[in-house]
C-alpha positions in Angstrom: 113.4 99.2 43.1 115.8 98.3 40.3 117.4 99.9 37.3 117.7 97.6 34.3 120.4 98.6 31.9 120.6 96.8 28.5 122.9 97.3 25.6 121.9 95.6 22.4 121.7 95.9 18.6 119.7 98.9 17.4 117.5 96.9 15.0 115.9 95.2 18.0 114.8 98.4 19.7 111.3 98.8 18.2 110.4 95.2 19.1 111.7 95.6 22.6 109.9 98.9 23.2 106.6 97.5 21.8 106.8 94.5 24.1 107.7 96.7 27.1 104.8 99.0 26.4 102.4 96.0 25.9 103.4 95.0 29.4 102.7 98.5 30.9 106.4 99.3 31.3 106.6 102.8 29.7 109.3 104.7 31.5 112.4 104.1 29.4 115.5 106.1 28.4 117.3 105.1 25.1 120.8 106.2 24.1 122.9 105.6 21.1 126.3 104.1 22.3 129.3 102.5 20.7 131.5 99.9 22.3 132.9 96.4 22.3 132.1 93.4 24.2 134.4 90.4 24.7 135.3 90.0 21.1 138.6 91.7 21.3 139.7 94.9 19.5 140.5 94.9 15.8 142.2 98.1 14.8 141.7 99.8 11.5 143.8 102.8 10.7 145.1 102.9 14.3 141.5 103.2 15.7 139.7 100.5 17.7 136.8 98.8 16.0 133.8 99.8 18.1 130.2 98.8 17.3 127.1 100.9 17.4 124.4 99.7 19.9 121.6 101.2 21.9 121.5 101.4 25.7 118.1 101.1 27.4 117.6 102.3 31.0 114.4 101.3 32.9 113.6 101.8 36.5 111.0 99.4 37.9 109.4 99.1 41.3 109.5 95.4 42.2 110.8 91.9 41.3 107.7 91.2 39.1 108.3 94.2 36.9 112.0 93.5 36.8 111.4 89.9 35.6 108.9 91.1 33.0 111.2 93.8 31.6 114.1 91.5 31.4 112.1 88.9 29.6 110.8 91.5 27.1 114.4 92.4 26.3 115.6 88.9 26.2 112.8 87.7 24.0 113.8 90.1 21.2 117.6 90.0 21.5 118.7 86.6 22.7 118.8 84.8 19.4 121.2 87.3 17.8 124.3 85.2 18.5 127.7 86.5 19.5 127.6 90.2 20.2 123.9 90.4 21.0 124.5 92.6 24.0 124.4 92.6 27.8 121.9 93.3 30.5 122.4 94.1 34.1 120.4 95.1 37.2 121.3 97.8 39.8 119.5 98.5 43.0 117.8 101.9 43.1 117.7 103.7 46.5 115.2 106.4 45.8 113.2 107.9 42.9 111.4 111.2 42.7 109.0 112.5 40.1 110.3 116.1 39.7 107.0 117.6 38.5 104.9 116.4 41.5 107.4 115.5 44.2 106.1 111.9 44.4 108.7 109.5 45.6 109.7 105.8 45.2 106.9 103.4 43.9 104.3 106.2 43.5 106.8 108.1 41.3 107.1 105.1 39.0 103.4 104.5 38.8 101.6 105.8 35.7 99.8 109.0 36.5 96.0 108.9 36.2 94.9 109.9 32.8 94.3 113.5 32.4 92.1 115.2 29.8 93.7 118.3 28.3 91.6 120.9 26.5 92.6 121.5 22.9 93.7 125.0 22.3 94.2 126.9 19.1 96.5 129.3 20.8 100.2 128.8 19.9 103.1 130.8 21.2 106.4 131.6 19.5 109.6 132.7 21.1 108.6 136.3 20.3 105.1 136.3 21.9 105.5 133.8 24.7 104.2 135.3 28.0 106.6 135.2 30.9 105.8 133.1 34.0 
């Protein structure tokens, strides 16, 4: 199992996510980050010039999914030129789906589709029953 971490320009995010989802890679975490790459630091008013980016975290189960995810990211960010971002891979020792207790590859697999009954009952903070 592998964790793919990618930092790239925010305007590429929707295209990257769409491509990942089209390739059945749906478990992603996205964070807004700021930083600098290898361009050096230009200071303005005594503060370093840091650039806004997004960080994408994806955990995949095997080499095939790793290659697919990396290509999805590369396809939509590679042509941006200097400052396009970085991507790196880290081995993952163990994964657990908290809700079910499934571990490793089964925790990364998409759960079987469940049908949920629609309800017209809504609870507020005042009338929510306790567990």
